[in-house]
VMD Tcl script that draws the C-alpha trace (Angstrom):
set ca {
  {73.86 -9.05 39.00}
  {74.29 -7.96 35.40}
  {71.57 -10.37 34.32}
  {69.22 -8.88 36.92}
  {69.86 -5.35 35.66}
  {69.30 -6.47 32.07}
  {66.02 -8.08 33.05}
  {64.87 -4.91 34.85}
  {65.75 -2.76 31.83}
  {63.89 -5.17 29.54}
  {60.81 -5.19 31.76}
  {60.78 -1.39 32.02}
  {61.18 -1.03 28.27}
  {58.42 -3.59 27.64}
  {56.10 -1.84 30.11}
  {56.69 1.58 28.56}
  {56.18 0.20 25.05}
  {52.96 -1.52 26.11}
  {51.59 1.66 27.68}
  {52.47 3.70 24.59}
  {50.82 1.09 22.37}
  {47.63 1.08 24.42}
  {47.44 4.89 24.45}
  {48.06 5.05 20.71}
  {45.36 2.45 20.00}
  {42.86 4.21 22.26}
  {43.61 7.56 20.65}
  {43.05 6.18 17.16}
  {39.86 4.42 18.25}
  {38.36 7.66 19.60}
  {39.29 9.51 16.44}
  {37.52 7.00 14.20}
  {34.07 7.94 12.88}
  {30.99 6.06 14.08}
  {30.06 5.61 10.42}
  {30.78 2.14 9.10}
  {30.88 1.34 5.40}
  {29.69 -1.99 4.03}
  {29.55 -3.39 0.56}
  {26.57 -5.72 0.86}
  {24.39 -6.54 3.87}
  {21.89 -9.41 3.90}
  {19.35 -8.73 6.62}
  {15.72 -9.70 7.30}
  {14.67 -6.58 9.21}
  {16.15 -3.24 10.30}
  {14.68 -1.03 13.04}
  {15.67 2.66 12.91}
  {15.49 3.94 16.50}
  {15.98 7.20 18.42}
  {18.39 7.52 21.37}
  {15.56 6.66 23.77}
  {14.79 3.45 21.88}
  {11.64 4.68 20.11}
  {11.30 2.92 16.76}
  {10.92 5.52 13.97}
  {11.14 3.32 10.88}
  {11.10 -0.39 10.08}
  {12.52 -1.96 6.91}
  {11.49 -5.60 6.75}
  {10.91 -8.70 4.69}
  {7.45 -10.27 4.56}
  {8.10 -12.78 7.33}
  {9.06 -10.11 9.91}
  {6.32 -7.64 8.93}
  {4.44 -6.80 12.18}
  {1.01 -8.39 12.48}
  {-1.15 -9.97 15.19}
  {0.92 -10.95 18.24}
  {3.66 -8.39 17.51}
  {4.33 -5.13 19.34}
  {6.31 -2.00 18.43}
  {6.75 0.94 20.83}
  {4.54 -0.93 23.34}
  {1.61 -0.97 20.89}
  {0.08 -4.34 19.95}
  {-0.75 -5.07 16.32}
  {-3.94 -6.48 14.82}
  {-3.95 -9.19 12.18}
  {-2.98 -8.09 8.68}
  {-1.32 -9.56 5.63}
  {2.46 -9.73 5.84}
  {4.30 -7.94 3.02}
  {7.83 -6.72 2.47}
  {8.28 -2.97 2.82}
  {8.75 -0.05 5.23}
  {6.74 1.41 8.13}
  {6.99 4.95 9.55}
  {6.33 6.11 13.13}
  {5.69 9.43 14.88}
  {7.81 10.91 17.67}
  {5.55 9.23 20.22}
  {5.79 5.84 18.53}
  {2.51 5.66 16.60}
  {2.53 4.15 13.11}
  {1.85 6.91 10.58}
  {2.29 5.36 7.13}
  {4.26 2.90 5.10}
  {5.37 1.45 1.81}
  {4.45 -2.13 0.88}
  {4.52 -4.22 -2.28}
  {4.03 -7.75 -3.53}
  {3.62 -9.77 -6.70}
  {3.17 -13.44 -7.51}
  {2.04 -15.78 -10.25}
  {-1.40 -17.31 -9.82}
  {-3.06 -20.34 -11.37}
  {-4.49 -18.26 -14.22}
  {-2.10 -15.31 -14.37}
  {-0.56 -13.03 -11.76}
  {-1.38 -10.57 -8.99}
  {0.84 -7.63 -8.05}
  {0.58 -4.29 -6.30}
  {2.37 -1.42 -4.60}
  {1.11 1.04 -1.99}
  {2.59 4.15 -0.35}
  {0.31 5.48 2.41}
  {0.19 8.40 4.83}
  {-2.03 8.10 7.92}
  {-3.89 10.65 9.94}
  {-2.53 10.92 13.49}
  {-3.21 7.70 15.43}
  {-5.44 6.49 12.59}
  {-5.36 4.89 9.19}
  {-4.50 6.17 5.72}
  {-5.87 9.46 4.39}
  {-3.62 9.56 1.31}
  {-2.51 6.58 -0.76}
  {-0.44 6.17 -3.91}
  {-1.41 2.78 -5.27}
  {-0.86 0.61 -8.33}
  {-2.30 -2.82 -9.11}
  {-1.63 -5.29 -11.93}
  {-3.75 -8.43 -12.19}
  {-3.98 -10.94 -15.01}
  {-6.71 -13.57 -15.25}
  {-6.29 -15.74 -18.32}
  {-6.02 -13.48 -21.37}
  {-7.37 -10.42 -19.54}
  {-5.13 -7.97 -17.71}
  {-6.38 -5.26 -15.33}
  {-4.01 -2.41 -14.45}
  {-4.54 0.75 -12.44}
  {-2.50 3.48 -10.81}
  {-4.11 6.14 -8.63}
  {-3.50 8.79 -6.01}
  {-6.39 8.47 -3.55}
  {-7.60 10.71 -0.73}
  {-9.86 9.26 1.99}
  {-12.04 10.58 4.80}
  {-11.42 9.00 8.23}
  {-13.31 9.31 11.52}
  {-12.36 12.29 13.69}
  {-12.12 10.11 16.81}
  {-10.48 7.14 15.15}
  {-7.46 5.54 16.85}
  {-5.43 2.45 16.19}
  {-7.22 0.81 19.12}
  {-10.71 1.73 17.89}
  {-9.87 0.44 14.41}
  {-8.66 -2.90 15.78}
  {-11.75 -3.25 17.97}
  {-14.12 -2.39 15.11}
  {-12.46 -4.73 12.62}
  {-12.57 -7.59 15.11}
  {-16.25 -7.01 15.91}
  {-17.31 -6.56 12.26}
  {-15.53 -9.76 11.21}
  {-17.46 -11.69 13.86}
  {-20.84 -10.55 12.46}
  {-21.97 -12.97 9.76}
  {-25.17 -11.23 8.66}
  {-24.34 -8.54 6.04}
  {-27.16 -6.24 7.14}
  {-26.14 -6.40 10.78}
  {-22.52 -5.82 9.77}
  {-23.43 -2.68 7.80}
  {-25.54 -1.45 10.71}
  {-22.65 -1.87 13.16}
  {-20.23 -0.20 10.74}
  {-22.62 2.76 10.46}
  {-22.64 3.06 14.26}
  {-18.84 3.23 14.35}
  {-18.87 5.75 11.50}
  {-21.44 8.02 13.19}
  {-19.32 8.01 16.37}
  {-16.25 8.85 14.29}
  {-14.37 5.85 15.65}
  {-13.95 3.90 12.42}
  {-14.67 4.68 8.78}
  {-12.94 4.77 5.44}
  {-14.55 6.73 2.61}
  {-12.86 7.45 -0.70}
  {-13.37 11.11 -1.71}
  {-10.88 11.82 -4.52}
  {-8.98 9.63 -6.97}
  {-6.57 10.79 -9.65}
  {-5.10 8.37 -12.17}
  {-5.99 5.35 -14.28}
  {-8.72 2.81 -13.51}
  {-8.73 -0.85 -14.65}
  {-11.13 0.22 -17.43}
  {-8.37 2.40 -18.92}
  {-10.05 5.65 -17.97}
  {-7.52 8.34 -17.12}
  {-8.75 11.28 -15.11}
  {-10.19 12.77 -11.93}
  {-12.90 10.93 -9.95}
  {-14.93 12.55 -7.14}
  {-17.06 10.81 -4.47}
  {-19.54 11.99 -1.83}
  {-19.28 11.39 1.94}
  {-20.78 7.92 1.50}
  {-18.15 6.97 -1.08}
  {-20.59 7.09 -4.01}
  {-19.26 8.34 -7.40}
  {-20.57 11.87 -8.07}
  {-18.37 13.23 -10.85}
  {-15.60 12.28 -13.26}
  {-13.47 14.13 -15.78}
  {-11.71 11.57 -17.96}
  {-10.11 10.57 -21.21}
  {-11.60 7.12 -21.82}
  {-10.33 4.02 -23.67}
  {-11.53 5.55 -26.97}
  {-9.55 8.78 -26.38}
  {-12.78 10.69 -25.86}
  {-12.90 13.47 -23.26}
  {-15.88 13.29 -20.89}
  {-17.13 15.32 -17.95}
  {-20.06 13.74 -16.08}
  {-21.95 14.37 -12.84}
  {-24.17 11.83 -11.05}
  {-26.88 11.83 -8.45}
  {-26.60 9.66 -5.34}
  {-28.10 6.71 -7.19}
  {-25.48 6.86 -9.95}
  {-27.71 8.40 -12.63}
  {-26.05 10.93 -14.97}
  {-27.53 14.37 -14.30}
  {-25.11 16.45 -16.36}
  {-22.49 15.72 -19.00}
  {-20.09 17.35 -21.44}
  {-19.99 17.11 -24.37}
  {-23.68 16.37 -24.75}
}
mol new
graphics top color blue
foreach p $ca { graphics top sphere $p radius 0.5 }
foreach p [lrange $ca 0 end-1] q [lrange $ca 1 end] { graphics top cylinder $p $q radius 0.2 }
display resetview
């Protein structure tokens, strides 16, 4: 009888202790922050998402960079070179810019570059911060520019993909230019450089202006000889005004 009472007391004590332990653990768990701290994380790709699952930013290595056959936010991607970097997306899931970079040795030197771009809504880049560094034998070509582009008013990611695919399939250069002009006139696909600020591969540092066909029309530079020049051109590239004379 005494043994039975001792067993009942033990079981009750054990049960109470277990319940208290569970409640204490649960209380501490709820009080803990959702923030986790890590020293080092090795990862191939990170998707930053909203509560509804919309991807807002992607940080990725070259292998997982989205290209043809991939889809993000239910939008299929066209073929493009895979590079390590970051991609940004709007509230409704459209890609709106990114940061990419690469660099590798070549047979006769090296090739490297970096690009930070901002896209117009549902289109391609209208502003780009870009640097390139290429060596071929004993010659090295470096540039770093902030570029502003014109894009078609009715351009979309879908129209760009369709145009690129169709233009690539046209082998004749004249026919390809004609088709590109048709897309440009409809405002569905075009890319025209209008302003560039920075250094060109020819070591000219300054401001470069282009017309709506992308033709150089003016430049204000300090050239490789440290001479200051201001020049204006006609549509055929002929100098029509300069300073100093």
